[in-house]
N, C-alpha and C positions, 0 to 999 in steps of 0.2 A: 740362630742365635737368640732370637726373642723367645722361643719356646724354652730354650735352656734357662734363660733369665727368669721366665715365669715359674718354671720348676724350682729354681733357687729360692725365689721369693716366697713361693707357697710353703716350702720346707722350712725356711727361716722362721716362719711365724712360731712353729711349735718348738724348734730348737731353742729360741730365745726364752721360752718358758722354762726350759730345763737349765740353761746356762746363762740366765739373764744377767747375773752379777759377776760372770767369770771374765768379762772383757772391759771392765769398767775403766775409764780414763784417768786423767790426772786428779780428779777430785776424790779418788779413793774407791774402796771396794765393798765395805761392809756396813750395814746399818741395822739397828734394832728397830722393829715396828713402833715402839713406843716413844722413841726420841722426838722431841718437840711435839708431842701429843697435845699439849695444852694450847697451842697457837693455831687458830683456824686458817691463818695464812700459810702455815708451814705443811699443810697436808694435801696430798695429790689425790688420794682416794681413801675410802673406808670400806672395809669388809666387816660386816656385822659390828660396825662401830669402832673397829680397830684400825688405826691410821697407817697408811703408807706415806712416809715423809716426802715432802716436796723435793728435798735434796736427792733422795734415792731415786725419785722419778727422773729428775734432770740428768742424773748420771747414767741411768739406763738409756735415756734417749740420746745421750752423747755417745754411748757405746754402739748404739745402732746406727747413729750417723757415721761414725768411723767405719763400721762394718759395711754398710751400703757404699760409702765412698770408695773402699777398697774393691768391692765386688763390681760396681757399675762403672768406675772410672770416669771417663769424660761424660758419660751419659747421666751421671748422678745429678748434677745441678738442674738440668731440665725436668728430671722426674721427681725432684725432692719434695715439692709441695704435694703431689699426688700420693706420696708414700705415707703421708700424715704420721711422722715419727712420734708425735705425742700420743696419739691414740694407739699406736702399736706398743709404745713403752708402757702406758698405764694398764693396758690389757695384759701384757706380759707379767707385770708385777701382780696384778690381781690374780690372774691364772695360777702363777707360782704359789702365792699364798694359800689358794684354794686346795691346790695339789698337795702341798706339804701338810695342811691340816687334815685332809682325808687320809693321807698315808699314815699319819700318827694315830688317827681314830682306828685304822684297820690293824694297828699293832705293828706296823712295819718300822724298821729302824735301820741305821747304818752301824754296823759292828766296828769295833776297833781294828779288826783284822782287814775289813774292807777298806778302811780309811788308810791304814798302813799300806796296803797293797797299791792303792791309788797313788800314794806318795812315792813308793819305791819304783813304780812304773812310769813316772813323770819324767820325760827326757830332760826337763829342766834341773832335776836333781841328780843327774848322772854325770860322771867324769868322762874324759875321752875314751876310756876303755869300756864304757857302758856300765860301770858299777856305780851304786849309790854313794853320793859324796860323803856320807856320814851325818850323824845327828847334829853335830855342832855346826857344820858348814850349812846344813839345811835350815837350822834355826836362825843363823846369821842372815842367810839369804832372804828368808821370810821377813824377819825383823826389819830389814832395810827396804824391802819392796812392796810389803803388803800392810795396808792400814789395820791396826788392831793386833798385829803380830801373829804368832803361831796359833794362839787359841781361836782368834777370829777366822784364820785361814782354814783350820781343820773343822771349825763349826760349818763354814760355807761349804767345804768339801763333802762333809756329812750330809748336808742338804742336797747337794747335787746327786749324791749316790742315792739318797731317799726318794727323790723325784724320779730317777731312772728306774729304781726298783718298782715304784708305783706303776710306771709305764709297763714294765715286764709283766707284772701280776695282772694288771687290768686288761692287757691286750694280748694275752696268751693265746686267745683263740683265732688269731689272724692266721691266714692261709692263702698261699698263691698257687693257683692251679697251673698245670702244664699249658693249657691253652692261653691263659693270661700271660704266662712267661714268653711263649712263642710270639704272641702279638706284640708285647713290649720290646722284644729283640728286634723284630722286623721293623718296628716304628723307629728304632734308633739306628739300625745298621743297614737296612735296605733303602737305598737312596734312588730318586728319580727326579726328573725335571722336565719342563716343557716351555715352549714359547706359546704365547696365547694372545688373542685379540678379544677384549670385552665389549660386548654390544648391549649397552643399557636398554631396558625396556622403554625408557622415556625418549630414546632417540629413534624409534622406529614407529610407524603409524599403525594403530589398530582402533577398532570400533569401541567407543567409550559409552554409548548409551546401551542401558541394559533394561529390558522390559520385565514385568512381573513374572511371566512364564519362564523365562531363563532363569531368574533367581529361584524359583520354586523347583525347577528341574535340577539346578546344581545342589540345592539343599537336599533334595531326595537322593541325589547320586552319591553324596558325600556325608552320610550321617555320622560317621565316627569323627569327623572334624568338629562336630558340635555336641558331642556326648560329654556328660558329666559322670564322674566316677561314683561308686556307691558312697552314699552319704548317710548321716544320721541326723534326724531331727531331734534336738535335745533341749532340754530346759536346764538352766544352770544358775546356781547361787555361788557368790563369791564372798568368802570372809576376807576382807581387804586387810592386809597387814598393817598399812598406814592408819586405818581407822582404829587400830588398837593401841596406837602409841598414846592417845589421850588417856587410856586406862592403865598404861604401863608406868605407874608412878614409882619413881626411884627417890628414896629419902636422902637427905644429906648424910645420914649415918651410913647408908649403904655405899654412897660415893666414897666416903672416907674409909670404910672397911675395904673396899676394892684397892684404893690407892695404898693402904697400909699393907695389903696382902702382896702388892707388887712394887713395894717401895724402892727396891733395887733397880727396877726398871726406869725409874724417873731420875736416877743419878745422871748427872751431865758434868763433862769436864769444862775447864776454861774454854770459852768460845769467842770467835770473832764473826761478825757479819760484814761481808764485803761485796763490792762490785769489781769487775775487771774488764779490761779490753786486751784481747789477745791478737798479736801479729804473728801469724803461724810461720813455722819454718819447716820445710820438708826434711826428712832424714837425709843426711849427707849434704846438706846445703853448703854451698860454696861460701867463702868469706865475703865476696861481693854481695851475695844474697843476704847474709847476716847483717852486713853493714847497712844495706838498704832497709831491711826490717827494723833494725835499731834506730835508724834516723827517723822512720816513721813513728816509732814509739816515742822518741824524744820530743818530736814535734806535738804529738798528742798530749803527752805529760805537760808540756808548757802550756798548752791551751787550757787543760783542766786546772792547772795552778792559778791561772789568770781569772777563774770563776766560771768557765764555760760549763753548761749543764753535762755532767758526766754521763747520765743515763741516755741523753740524746746522742752524745758522741759514741757510746758503746753500740747503740743501734746502727749507727752509720758506718762505723770503723771496724768493730770487733769481728774477727774471723773465727770466734767460738760460736758456731751456728745455733747452739742450743740456748745459751745464756744471752746472746746478742739481742734477741727479740725482747727480753725482759730488762733491757737496759744494762746488761752486764751482771745482773743480780745473781749472787751465789748462795744466799741465805746463811744460816748459822753453821758453822763447822768448828770442830775441835782439832787438837793436834793428832796427827796420823792420818788425817783425812785428805791432805793435800800432798803434792810432791814437796820435798824438803825445802827447796829454794823459795817456792811460793809461800809455804807455811811460815818459814822464819821471817820472811819480810812482813807478812800479814800481822804476825804476833808482835813484831817490833815496832809497829806503826800505831801511834795514838789515833783514837777515833776522830773522824772528820779530817784526817790528813791523807796524803798520797805517799805510798812507799816508793823508794827508788826503783827504776825499772829493773825487773827481774827476768833473767833468762833461764828457761827450763828446756827440757827436751822437746817441749811443744812449740816453743817460740819465745817472744818477748811480751811480757805482761805489765800492764799498768794497773795498779791496785788502789782502789779507794776503800779504806776501812771505815765503815759506818757506825758500828757499835761494838762493845765489849760486853762479856757476860762472864763473871767469876765462876769458877768451879763450884759445884753445889748440887742441890736437888731441885728439880722443877717443883715449885710449891703447889699445894693442893688448889689454891686459888686459880692458878693457871691451868691446871690439868683437869679441874672438876667438870668443865662443860664437855670435854672429849669423853670422860669417863661416863657421865650421865647419859650422853647420847648413845654410847655404846651399850650400856645397860638397858636403856629404854628400847633400843631396837632388838636386843636379845629377848627382853621381856615380851615386846609386842609380838615377836614370832612365836614364842611359847604360848601367849594368849590366843593368837590366831589359830595355832594347832589345836589347843585345848577347845576352843569354841567350835571349831570345825568338827572335832571329834564328838562333842556334845551334841551338835546338830544331827551328825550321822547316826547317832544312837537314837535319836527321836523319829528319824525317817525310816520307818519299817518297810515302806513300799513307796512307789512313785506317787500314790494319791496323797501321801502325807506332806508332800513338798510344799504346797501352797500354804497350808496351816502353819508349818514350822517357819517358813520364810516371813509370813505376815507377822507372827508372833515375835520374831526377832528383828523385824524392821529391815529385812533384806529383800532386794528386788530380784525377781526371777527373770532372766534373760532367755529368750528363745532364739535359737539359731540353727542353721544346717552346718554341719561340720563334716569335712572330708579331709583326706590327705593334701588335696590342692587347696583348701581353705581351713586350716586348722585353728580357727579362732585366734588369729594372731594378735587381736587387740588385747587379749588377756596376757600377752607376753609369751614369746616362744617357749614351749614346754613339750619336749618329746614324750614325757611321761603322760601328760594330758592326752596328746594325740593318739598314742599307743592304747591307753586305757579306753578312751571313748570308742575307738575303732573296734573294740571287742564287745561292747555293750549290746545286749539284745533288748527289745522293746519291753518296757516295764522295769528293767533293772536300774539300780541306782549305784553309782560308783562310791567307793570310799573317798575321803578327801584327797585331792590331787594337787600337787604343787604347781603353781603357775607363778609368773613373775609378780603379780599383784598380791599374792597370798596363797589361799587354798580354795579350790573349787570343788563342789559337789554336783554330779551331773545325773540327770534323769533321762534315759533314752525313751523317746516318745514313739518313734518308728524308724525302720530302715528304709531309706530312700534308694531304691535299686538304681543301678546305671541306667541312664536314659538319655535320648536325644533332647536337647533343650528346645522348647517351642520356637517355631520360626520367628514369631514376633520378637523374642528375646535376642535373636542373633541376626536379624535381617541386615543391619549394617555391616557385620562381619562377613556375611554371604556376599554382599555386594562388592566388598573390598576383595574377597578371594576370587570372584569372577573376573574383575578387572585385572588383578595380578596374574591370573592364569592367561588371559588374552595377550597381555603384555609379554609374558614369557614366551608364548608360542610364536609371537611375532618375532621376538629376539632370536629364538632358535632357528627360524627359517633364515633370518640374516645371517646367523652364525655358520649354518651349513653352507651357505654360498660363499662365504669367506674360506672355509676349510677346503672347499672343492676347487678353489683357484690354484693357479700354479704354485704360488707361495702365499703365505699369510700376509705378507706386505702387499701383494698385488690385490688380494681380496679386501684388505682394510682400506686401501687408498680411496675408493669411491665414497666410503662411509665417513672419511676424514677420521679414522681411528687409528691407533698405534699398536704395534706389537710389543708386547712386554714379556718379561722372563718370570717364571715362578721361583727361580733359585732351586737349590737342592731341597727336596722334600723327603720326609719320612712318612710311613703309613699313618694316616690320621691327621697329619699337619694341615693347617689351613694355608691357602695361597695368600701370601702377604698383601694387604690392601684390598683384598677380594672376600676372603672368609672361606668357609667350607664349600667345597665343590665335589660332592660324592662321585658324580659321573666321571670326572677327570681322575679321581683317586683310583676308581675301579680299573681304568685303562693303565695308569702309571704303575700300578702294583699287581697287575694281572699278567696276562701272557703277551703283552705287547712288545714291540721292538722299537728301537730308535727310528723316527721317521714316520710312525703311525700318526695319522691325523683324524680329527673327529670334532665333535661339538658336545656341549653339556650345559645343563642349566646351572646358573650361578645366582647368587644373592643379587637381586635387582635387575636381572637380565639373563644373558647367556654368553659362552665363550666358544670361540674356535681355537683349536690347539693343535700343536705338533710336538710329539715326544722327543726330547733332545738327550735324555739320559735314562737308562734302565738297568739297575743292578739286580742280578739274579740272587735268590735266596741261597745261601751257603749252609747246608746242614752241619758240616764239620765245624765251622766257626761257632755256630749256635751251641753246639754240644760243649765246646771248649769254654764258652762264656756264661753257661747256664747258672752255675752255682753262685758266682759273684753277682749276677742279675737278680737272682731269687733273693739273695740276702738284702740287696738294695730295695726291691720292691716290697719285701716283708717289713723292712724298716718303715718304708712310706706308708704302707697299709696300717701299721701300728700308730703311726703319727696321726693318721686320719681318724682311727678309733679313739685315741686319747683326746683329740680335739672335741669329738662328740660327747665324750664323758665329762669333759670340763664344761661344755655347754650345759649338760644337766647340773652340774655342780653350781653354776652361775644362778640357775633358777631356784635354788633352795637356799641361797644366802642373800642378804641385803648388802647391795653394793652402791656406794655413793661415789661419784667422780667430781673432782673439782674442775668442772669443764672450762672456766676461763683460763686456768693454768695450762691444761691440756691443749686448748686452742691457740695459746700464745706459742707453743712449741711446733704446732702443726703448721703455722705460718699462714 
């Protein structure tokens, strides 16, 4: 069960990038990135200076909250804090923006035919006979159920198609071999189980004093345990993007010109800013449940009307798990962003007042309207700081690229690096770089790691993108794979010797347990207990114990029920007895190959896509409103 859950959660991470806005809850479904761009409190992240609104972030977090709640059921609440919904939501939105931007740069698009096909194939738009309901009914349905109407829905649909097209194009090289396919089938369909007794190394006596000769002998006998991979000694100069911001002067005229060029993006409808407290109702709730929730809402409204702090009440009472942590704050919203009953109440209530209790499909709401804002255009004075910041960051990136390219042009050979760095006021950093230690302090960059890994002594790289900006790297020498000096690893050698002694002592005890008439008989003198692995697939870990290769080899080899033995385990050893052993069925494997190959291929493409997105993150400036994200993480 836990393995299935982990697989679901890993896959969800990428799924949400593609369909991040498809499951949005009662606060609506569609936002433009420039809405509320002028208010620093209204942004959740900025990508190259372009804002992702806080409201869009909160909606996405709520969608993920709903998804996980359905996926995990009763296990959700204990796991919720560890899921860090805020961090997941903001990464989803940032990644989606990066993917869509690159897809457009590549000339990809969603055709009208693709959009029409998606609409016609959507079961929501089919009658009982399976036919399309017709244009008029389709438009009515969208108008009543989707914020922004048909135009917004079809724009969102086009973006989903565009994101999927990007995946298909960029991951077309994905392949699943026959060997991978069979291994995956075995891990899912061939089951085995065992009873076992775990003997911790700490529970058995062994010699803990280790002399110098023993350490030296162990080090000599296990050189590969202390070997470092091939590395490169390099010298690096970094053109820091942030250092260019001071030179990225943006005039008031340029800010106004950008504002005028995108004037339509700053139009805003009549808006309200409100807080709310939600008392949830499950679908199909009984009248008794409704009455109980309504009574709680009435009591809370009475308290609020008497002057009790509404934000504090929301934190304590609201069952909207996303907004509760922010005192019920919903931010600014226009018509069409909320479900109708909620919207009507909010727009009918004067600022500073409480709306009557509102019932929606989600439960009962208490609404406090904080402010109103008339329809109009976000004025330049409100938008100018965000515009200036975006333009400065774009210009700083351009300046960093230009400066790195200028320096690269001056560095004809590795011997020029010192003079060019000194003249430019840049510090040369010397380091050893390998796949195990890829200069992570510069920021994760697959481009940097790959390029440096191919440099030969005396070669100088072109400018390479890193999180801080751009790096130019000179290779001094290739450091071949070698065993690290004993002095550098002495403490690790001592630890390894003691671990091995403890393991061998535990294995001796485990063999005695396994050779007893029953595991229970053997465990009793050691005051240990017999446990069950539960049903396992090939490659599964033993719950609560971890990976036990020796046990897996027996369970999925030629053993039979009743086979007994012992094996090394993390922190000790186990004695075991096989209680289930399913044989491999070639005919079932052949029957399920096609579907499994398609599933594995999709997962492989997801993994490739995530790697590509990581590369995109390194080449763009991303700012996160961390206090906002942390407030949702909990």
